[in-house]
N, CA, C and O atoms as a printed pandas DataFrame, in Angstrom:
     atom_number atom_name residue_name chain_id  residue_number  x_coord  y_coord  z_coord
0              1         N          MET        A               1   80.079  183.599   52.121
1              2        CA          MET        A               1   79.348  182.363   52.340
2              3         C          MET        A               1   80.079  181.476   53.349
3              4         O          MET        A               1   79.454  180.909   54.245
4              5         N          ALA        A               2   81.386  181.357   53.206
5              6        CA          ALA        A               2   82.165  180.499   54.110
6              7         C          ALA        A               2   82.109  181.032   55.538
7              8         O          ALA        A               2   82.102  180.251   56.490
8              9         N          ASP        A               3   82.069  182.369   55.696
9             10        CA          ASP        A               3   81.978  182.943   57.034
10            11         C          ASP        A               3   80.665  182.569   57.709
11            12         O          ASP        A               3   80.633  182.313   58.912
12            13         N          LYS        A               4   79.589  182.537   56.941
13            14        CA          LYS        A               4   78.297  182.168   57.511
14            15         C          LYS        A               4   78.287  180.715   57.953
15            16         O          LYS        A               4   77.754  180.389   59.014
16            17         N          VAL        A               5   78.878  179.836   57.140
17            18        CA          VAL        A               5   78.934  178.420   57.496
18            19         C          VAL        A               5   79.796  178.228   58.733
19            20         O          VAL        A               5   79.415  177.498   59.648
20            21         N          THR        A               6   80.939  178.870   58.768
21            22        CA          THR        A               6   81.835  178.758   59.917
22            23         C          THR        A               6   81.166  179.305   61.170
23            24         O          THR        A               6   81.295  178.720   62.246
24            25         N          ARG        A               7   80.463  180.403   61.046
25            26        CA          ARG        A               7   79.779  180.985   62.203
26            27         C          ARG        A               7   78.655  180.057   62.670
27            28         O          ARG        A               7   78.449  179.887   63.872
28            29         N          PHE        A               8   77.935  179.464   61.729
29            30        CA          PHE        A               8   76.855  178.546   62.094
30            31         C          PHE        A               8   77.401  177.309   62.804
31            32         O          PHE        A               8   76.842  176.878   63.812
32            33         N          LEU        A               9   78.480  176.741   62.289
33            34        CA          LEU        A               9   79.051  175.524   62.862
34            35         C          LEU        A               9   79.856  175.789   64.123
35            36         O          LEU        A               9   80.043  174.887   64.939
36            37         N          GLY        A              10   80.333  177.015   64.293
37            38        CA          GLY        A              10   81.150  177.334   65.453
38            39         C          GLY        A              10   82.624  177.087   65.227
39            40         O          GLY        A              10   83.439  177.383   66.101
40            41         N          ASP        A              11   82.983  176.555   64.085
41            42        CA          ASP        A              11   84.370  176.271   63.725
42            43         C          ASP        A              11   84.373  175.960   62.231
43            44         O          ASP        A              11   83.329  176.000   61.581
44            45         N          THR        A              12   85.533  175.655   61.698
45            46        CA          THR        A              12   85.593  175.312   60.278
46            47         C          THR        A              12   84.864  173.986   60.042
47            48         O          THR        A              12   84.768  173.164   60.953
48            49         N          PRO        A              13   84.355  173.777   58.838
49            50        CA          PRO        A              13   83.631  172.529   58.574
50            51         C          PRO        A              13   84.472  171.272   58.826
51            52         O          PRO        A              13   83.955  170.280   59.341
52            53         N          GLY        A              14   85.737  171.302   58.477
53            54        CA          GLY        A              14   86.602  170.139   58.695
54            55         C          GLY        A              14   86.782  169.819   60.167
55            56         O          GLY        A              14   86.662  168.664   60.577
56            57         N          ARG        A              15   87.069  170.838   60.959
57            58        CA          ARG        A              15   87.252  170.623   62.403
58            59         C          ARG        A              15   85.959  170.178   63.054
59            60         O          ARG        A              15   85.960  169.330   63.946
60            61         N          THR        A              16   84.847  170.759   62.600
61            62        CA          THR        A              16   83.549  170.364   63.143
62            63         C          THR        A              16   83.266  168.907   62.816
63            64         O          THR        A              16   82.759  168.175   63.665
64            65         N          ALA        A              17   83.585  168.469   61.600
65            66        CA          ALA        A              17   83.374  167.076   61.214
66            67         C          ALA        A              17   84.213  166.140   62.079
67            68         O          ALA        A              17   83.722  165.104   62.527
68            69         N          VAL        A              18   85.469  166.497   62.316
69            70        CA          VAL        A              18   86.346  165.666   63.148
70            71         C          VAL        A              18   85.794  165.578   64.570
71            72         O          VAL        A              18   85.776  164.499   65.162
72            73         N          LYS        A              19   85.344  166.706   65.119
73            74        CA          LYS        A              19   84.776  166.703   66.470
74            75         C          LYS        A              19   83.544  165.800   66.538
75            76         O          LYS        A              19   83.389  165.013   67.472
76            77         N          LEU        A              20   82.680  165.922   65.547
77            78        CA          LEU        A              20   81.471  165.106   65.537
78            79         C          LEU        A              20   81.792  163.624   65.398
79            80         O          LEU        A              20   81.126  162.786   66.007
80            81         N          ILE        A              21   82.795  163.296   64.612
81            82        CA          ILE        A              21   83.201  161.897   64.462
82            83         C          ILE        A              21   83.728  161.345   65.781
83            84         O          ILE        A              21   83.374  160.234   66.175
84            85         N          VAL        A              22   84.565  162.107   66.460
85            86        CA          VAL        A              22   85.131  161.651   67.731
86            87         C          VAL        A              22   84.029  161.483   68.773
87            88         O          VAL        A              22   83.986  160.473   69.475
88            89         N          ILE        A              23   83.140  162.470   68.876
89            90        CA          ILE        A              23   82.056  162.389   69.858
90            91         C          ILE        A              23   81.130  161.219   69.519
91            92         O          ILE        A              23   80.684  160.506   70.418
92            93         N          SER        A              24   80.839  161.016   68.237
93            94        CA          SER        A              24   79.985  159.898   67.829
94            95         C          SER        A              24   80.625  158.568   68.199
95            96         O          SER        A              24   79.936  157.655   68.652
96            97         N          LEU        A              25   81.922  158.450   68.012
97            98        CA          LEU        A              25   82.626  157.221   68.374
98            99         C          LEU        A              25   82.545  156.967   69.874
99           100         O          LEU        A              25   82.293  155.840   70.299
100          101         N          ILE        A              26   82.755  157.999   70.673
101          102        CA          ILE        A              26   82.704  157.853   72.129
102          103         C          ILE        A              26   81.298  157.454   72.581
103          104         O          ILE        A              26   81.131  156.540   73.388
104          105         N          VAL        A              27   80.293  158.151   72.052
105          106        CA          VAL        A              27   78.915  157.829   72.422
106          107         C          VAL        A              27   78.564  156.413   71.964
107          108         O          VAL        A              27   77.877  155.689   72.686
108          109         N          GLY        A              28   79.017  156.011   70.793
109          110        CA          GLY        A              28   78.769  154.656   70.311
110          111         C          GLY        A              28   79.389  153.603   71.202
111          112         O          GLY        A              28   78.777  152.566   71.458
112          113         N          ILE        A              29   80.599  153.857   71.679
113          114        CA          ILE        A              29   81.257  152.911   72.584
114          115         C          ILE        A              29   80.483  152.797   73.893
115          116         O          ILE        A              29   80.269  151.700   74.409
116          117         N          ILE        A              30   80.068  153.943   74.420
117          118        CA          ILE        A              30   79.308  153.933   75.681
118          119         C          ILE        A              30   77.980  153.205   75.496
119          120         O          ILE        A              30   77.592  152.393   76.336
120          121         N          MET        A              31   77.285  153.494   74.402
121          122        CA          MET        A              31   76.008  152.830   74.157
122          123         C          MET        A              31   76.191  151.335   73.987
123          124         O          MET        A              31   75.368  150.550   74.459
124          125         N          SER        A              32   77.260  150.932   73.317
125          126        CA          SER        A              32   77.538  149.513   73.139
126          127         C          SER        A              32   77.833  148.852   74.477
127          128         O          SER        A              32   77.386  147.734   74.731
128          129         N          ALA        A              33   78.584  149.537   75.332
129          130        CA          ALA        A              33   78.900  148.978   76.646
130          131         C          ALA        A              33   77.644  148.827   77.501
131          132         O          ALA        A              33   77.549  147.910   78.316
132          133         N          LEU        A              34   76.691  149.721   77.314
133          134        CA          LEU        A              34   75.444  149.662   78.072
134          135         C          LEU        A              34   74.389  148.801   77.385
135          136         O          LEU        A              34   73.269  148.667   77.876
136          137         N          ASN        A              35   74.759  148.216   76.236
137          138        CA          ASN        A              35   73.844  147.395   75.451
138          139         C          ASN        A              35   72.578  148.178   75.111
139          140         O          ASN        A              35   71.461  147.697   75.301
140          141         N          PHE        A              36   72.776  149.386   74.609
141          142        CA          PHE        A              36   71.692  150.313   74.293
142          143         C          PHE        A              36   71.843  150.754   72.851
143          144         O          PHE        A              36   72.932  151.147   72.433
144          145         N          THR        A              37   70.770  150.694   72.091
145          146        CA          THR        A              37   70.826  151.075   70.688
146          147         C          THR        A              37   69.860  152.222   70.414
147          148         O          THR        A              37   68.967  152.483   71.221
148          149         N          PRO        A              38   70.028  152.910   69.284
149          150        CA          PRO        A              38   69.058  153.947   68.923
150          151         C          PRO        A              38   67.641  153.380   68.780
151          152         O          PRO        A              38   66.662  154.084   69.025
152          153         N          TRP        A              39   67.535  152.118   68.386
153          154        CA          TRP        A              39   66.204  151.495   68.308
154          155         C          TRP        A              39   65.564  151.417   69.676
155          156         O          TRP        A              39   64.350  151.580   69.796
156          157         N          ASP        A              40   66.358  151.169   70.720
157          158        CA          ASP        A              40   65.815  151.154   72.082
158          159         C          ASP        A              40   65.227  152.514   72.432
159          160         O          ASP        A              40   64.155  152.599   73.031
160          161         N          LEU        A              41   65.929  153.569   72.058
161          162        CA          LEU        A              41   65.432  154.924   72.304
162          163         C          LEU        A              41   64.142  155.162   71.532
163          164         O          LEU        A              41   63.184  155.714   72.075
164          165         N          TRP        A              42   64.113  154.750   70.274
165          166        CA          TRP        A              42   62.920  154.918   69.452
166          167         C          TRP        A              42   61.733  154.170   70.075
167          168         O          TRP        A              42   60.625  154.702   70.147
168          169         N          HIS        A              43   61.975  152.939   70.519
169          170        CA          HIS        A              43   60.900  152.165   71.133
170          171         C          HIS        A              43   60.447  152.788   72.454
171          172         O          HIS        A              43   59.258  152.772   72.772
172          173         N          ALA        A              44   61.377  153.329   73.212
173          174        CA          ALA        A              44   61.009  153.980   74.468
174          175         C          ALA        A              44   60.115  155.192   74.205
175          176         O          ALA        A              44   59.135  155.415   74.916
176          177         N          ILE        A              45   60.459  155.966   73.186
177          178        CA          ILE        A              45   59.651  157.147   72.857
178          179         C          ILE        A              45   58.274  156.738   72.361
179          180         O          ILE        A              45   57.262  157.283   72.802
180          181         N          THR        A              46   58.235  155.773   71.438
181          182        CA          THR        A              46   56.936  155.350   70.912
182          183         C          THR        A              46   56.092  154.684   72.002
183          184         O          THR        A              46   54.877  154.879   72.045
184          185         N          ASN        A              47   56.723  153.902   72.881
185          186        CA          ASN        A              47   55.982  153.300   73.989
186          187         C          ASN        A              47   55.439  154.360   74.939
187          188         O          ASN        A              47   54.335  154.221   75.464
188          189         N          PHE        A              48   56.213  155.416   75.158
189          190        CA          PHE        A              48   55.744  156.502   76.015
190          191         C          PHE        A              48   54.467  157.114   75.449
191          192         O          PHE        A              48   53.489  157.292   76.175
192          193         N          PHE        A              49   54.470  157.436   74.161
193          194        CA          PHE        A              49   53.286  158.046   73.571
194          195         C          PHE        A              49   52.120  157.058   73.483
195          196         O          PHE        A              49   50.960  157.457   73.580
196          197         N          HIS        A              50   52.424  155.779   73.300
197          198        CA          HIS        A              50   51.371  154.768   73.298
198          199         C          HIS        A              50   50.731  154.672   74.686
199          200         O          HIS        A              50   49.507  154.627   74.808
200          201         N          ARG        A              51   51.557  154.640   75.718
201          202        CA          ARG        A              51   51.023  154.606   77.086
202          203         C          ARG        A              51   50.275  155.889   77.410
203          204         O          ARG        A              51   49.251  155.857   78.092
204          205         N          LEU        A              52   50.780  157.013   76.927
205          206        CA          LEU        A              52   50.102  158.289   77.138
206          207         C          LEU        A              52   48.701  158.245   76.545
207          208         O          LEU        A              52   47.745  158.704   77.171
208          209         N          TYR        A              53   48.578  157.704   75.361
209          210        CA          TYR        A              53   47.280  157.580   74.708
210          211         C          TYR        A              53   46.366  156.621   75.476
211          212         O          TYR        A              53   45.182  156.899   75.665
212          213         N          GLU        A              54   46.928  155.493   75.915
213          214        CA          GLU        A              54   46.124  154.498   76.617
214          215         C          GLU        A              54   45.667  154.964   77.997
215          216         O          GLU        A              54   44.559  154.646   78.427
216          217         N          LEU        A              55   46.498  155.699   78.672
217          218        CA          LEU        A              55   46.159  156.134   80.028
218          219         C          LEU        A              55   45.219  157.332   80.050
219          220         O          LEU        A              55   44.553  157.586   81.054
220          221         N          GLY        A              56   45.165  158.058   78.956
221          222        CA          GLY        A              56   44.279  159.211   78.898
222          223         C          GLY        A              56   44.791  160.354   79.741
223          224         O          GLY        A              56   45.994  160.608   79.791
224          225         N          PHE        A              57   43.885  161.043   80.401
225          226        CA          PHE        A              57   44.250  162.260   81.124
226          227         C          PHE        A              57   45.113  161.993   82.351
227          228         O          PHE        A              57   45.842  162.878   82.801
228          229         N          ARG        A              58   45.040  160.804   82.887
229          230        CA          ARG        A              58   45.873  160.471   84.046
230          231         C          ARG        A              58   47.357  160.565   83.695
231          232         O          ARG        A              58   48.192  160.820   84.563
232          233         N          ALA        A              59   47.675  160.361   82.436
233          234        CA          ALA        A              59   49.066  160.385   81.995
234          235         C          ALA        A              59   49.644  161.793   81.973
235          236         O          ALA        A              59   50.864  161.957   81.966
236          237         N          PHE        A              60   48.785  162.815   81.961
237          238        CA          PHE        A              60   49.324  164.173   81.940
238          239         C          PHE        A              60   50.121  164.477   83.203
239          240         O          PHE        A              60   51.071  165.258   83.165
240          241         N          GLY        A              61   49.742  163.867   84.315
241          242        CA          GLY        A              61   50.527  164.016   85.531
242          243         C          GLY        A              61   51.909  163.395   85.368
243          244         O          GLY        A              61   52.909  163.954   85.819
244          245         N          ARG        A              62   51.953  162.242   84.724
245          246        CA          ARG        A              62   53.237  161.585   84.465
246          247         C          ARG        A              62   54.073  162.422   83.496
247          248         O          ARG        A              62   55.290  162.518   83.650
248          249         N          PHE        A              63   53.425  163.027   82.500
249          250        CA          PHE        A              63   54.128  163.899   81.557
250          251         C          PHE        A              63   54.779  165.057   82.296
251          252         O          PHE        A              63   55.930  165.404   82.030
252          253         N          GLY        A              64   54.037  165.655   83.230
253          254        CA          GLY        A              64   54.604  166.740   84.039
254          255         C          GLY        A              64   55.770  166.262   84.886
255          256         O          GLY        A              64   56.753  166.980   85.071
256          257         N          GLU        A              65   55.652  165.048   85.396
257          258        CA          GLU        A              65   56.737  164.462   86.183
258          259         C          GLU        A              65   57.981  164.272   85.319
259          260         O          GLU        A              65   59.092  164.596   85.738
260          261         N          TYR        A              66   57.783  163.740   84.103
261          262        CA          TYR        A              66   58.906  163.578   83.186
262          263         C          TYR        A              66   59.529  164.922   82.853
263          264         O          TYR        A              66   60.751  165.053   82.786
264          265         N          LEU        A              67   58.679  165.918   82.644
265          266        CA          LEU        A              67   59.171  167.258   82.328
266          267         C          LEU        A              67   59.996  167.806   83.480
267          268         O          LEU        A              67   61.064  168.379   83.263
268          269         N          LEU        A              68   59.519  167.638   84.683
269          270        CA          LEU        A              68   60.234  168.123   85.857
270          271         C          LEU        A              68   61.564  167.401   86.039
271          272         O          LEU        A              68   62.584  168.039   86.301
272          273         N          TYR        A              69   61.562  166.081   85.905
273          274        CA          TYR        A              69   62.800  165.311   86.037
274          275         C          TYR        A              69   63.813  165.731   84.971
275          276         O          TYR        A              69   64.995  165.913   85.262
276          277         N          GLY        A              70   63.342  165.879   83.752
277          278        CA          GLY        A              70   64.232  166.317   82.677
278          279         C          GLY        A              70   64.778  167.704   82.926
279          280         O          GLY        A              70   65.960  167.959   82.698
280          281         N          ALA        A              71   63.927  168.605   83.391
281          282        CA          ALA        A              71   64.362  169.981   83.658
282          283         C          ALA        A              71   65.398  170.025   84.775
283          284         O          ALA        A              71   66.265  170.899   84.783
284          285         N          MET        A              72   65.315  169.090   85.715
285          286        CA          MET        A              72   66.288  169.055   86.807
286          287         C          MET        A              72   67.690  168.732   86.302
287          288         O          MET        A              72   68.677  169.047   86.967
288          289         N          VAL        A              73   67.781  168.116   85.150
289          290        CA          VAL        A              73   69.080  167.807   84.561
290          291         C          VAL        A              73   69.437  168.850   83.495
291          292         O          VAL        A              73   70.565  169.343   83.457
292          293         N          VAL        A              74   68.483  169.178   82.642
293          294        CA          VAL        A              74   68.764  170.023   81.487
294          295         C          VAL        A              74   69.072  171.465   81.881
295          296         O          VAL        A              74   70.012  172.057   81.349
296          297         N          ILE        A              75   68.311  172.035   82.788
297          298        CA          ILE        A              75   68.494  173.440   83.150
298          299         C          ILE        A              75   69.879  173.698   83.756
299          300         O          ILE        A              75   70.551  174.632   83.320
300          301         N          PRO        A              76   70.336  172.911   84.744
301          302        CA          PRO        A              76   71.693  173.162   85.261
302          303         C          PRO        A              76   72.781  172.983   84.201
303          304         O          PRO        A              76   73.753  173.739   84.176
304          305         N          VAL        A              77   72.622  171.986   83.325
305          306        CA          VAL        A              77   73.613  171.789   82.260
306          307         C          VAL        A              77   73.602  172.989   81.325
307          308         O          VAL        A              77   74.660  173.471   80.923
308          309         N          PHE        A              78   72.416  173.474   80.976
309          310        CA          PHE        A              78   72.300  174.651   80.115
310          311         C          PHE        A              78   72.982  175.859   80.750
311          312         O          PHE        A              78   73.747  176.563   80.090
312          313         N          VAL        A              79   72.705  176.098   82.023
313          314        CA          VAL        A              79   73.314  177.239   82.712
314          315         C          VAL        A              79   74.827  177.083   82.760
315          316         O          VAL        A              79   75.555  178.050   82.535
316          317         N          LEU        A              80   75.308  175.881   83.048
317          318        CA          LEU        A              80   76.744  175.633   83.095
318          319         C          LEU        A              80   77.398  175.905   81.747
319          320         O          LEU        A              80   78.453  176.536   81.683
320          321         N          VAL        A              81   76.780  175.432   80.674
321          322        CA          VAL        A              81   77.325  175.667   79.331
322          323         C          VAL        A              81   77.340  177.150   79.015
323          324         O          VAL        A              81   78.317  177.655   78.461
324          325         N          ARG        A              82   76.267  177.856   79.359
325          326        CA          ARG        A              82   76.213  179.292   79.083
326          327         C          ARG        A              82   77.278  180.040   79.879
327          328         O          ARG        A              82   77.906  180.960   79.355
328          329         N          VAL        A              83   77.488  179.658   81.131
329          330        CA          VAL        A              83   78.517  180.307   81.956
330          331         C          VAL        A              83   79.897  180.041   81.365
331          332         O          VAL        A              83   80.724  180.949   81.290
332          333         N          MET        A              84   80.149  178.807   80.947
333          334        CA          MET        A              84   81.446  178.474   80.360
334          335         C          MET        A              84   81.668  179.249   79.060
335          336         O          MET        A              84   82.770  179.739   78.811
336          337         N          ASN        A              85   80.632  179.362   78.235
337          338        CA          ASN        A              85   80.744  180.139   76.987
338          339         C          ASN        A              85   80.933  181.611   77.271
339          340         O          ASN        A              85   81.662  182.288   76.547
340          341         N          TYR        A              86   80.297  182.118   78.301
341          342        CA          TYR        A              86   80.439  183.531   78.668
342          343         C          TYR        A              86   81.858  183.817   79.119
343          344         O          TYR        A              86   82.420  184.860   78.786
344          345         N          ARG        A              87   82.440  182.898   79.875
345          346        CA          ARG        A              87   83.827  183.078   80.322
346          347         C          ARG        A              87   84.786  183.084   79.131
347          348         O          ARG        A              87   85.732  183.871   79.098
348          349         N          GLU        A              88   84.544  182.208   78.156
349          350        CA          GLU        A              88   85.438  182.136   77.010
350          351         C          GLU        A              88   85.336  183.357   76.116
351          352         O          GLU        A              88   86.319  183.756   75.492
352          353         N          SER        A              89   84.152  183.954   76.050
353          354        CA          SER        A              89   83.955  185.097   75.155
354          355         C          SER        A              89   84.523  186.375   75.748
355          356         O          SER        A              89   84.699  187.354   75.022
356          357         N          ARG        A              90   84.811  186.399   77.023
357          358        CA          ARG        A              90   85.345  187.623   77.639
358          359         C          ARG        A              90   86.789  187.678   77.499
359          360         O          ARG        A              90   87.418  188.633   77.954
């Protein structure tokens, strides 16, 4: 059972918890410096879907634009992470 948990987490539960705490602290500091809260993110998402509903089919073009902009960031980061993981596993 412990092997499955460790394999799922990628490390021991204790080390994973410490990593998550440190990353959460760093992200919290950055968000605080930018005066950005999780509620702002929630409102941005709900406003997006509200505008999508109000604009009707015209908004599907904007949705595609958002998808394209997001993919321009997410895909290279994904490839970079996979390459880095591939190097470590060899």
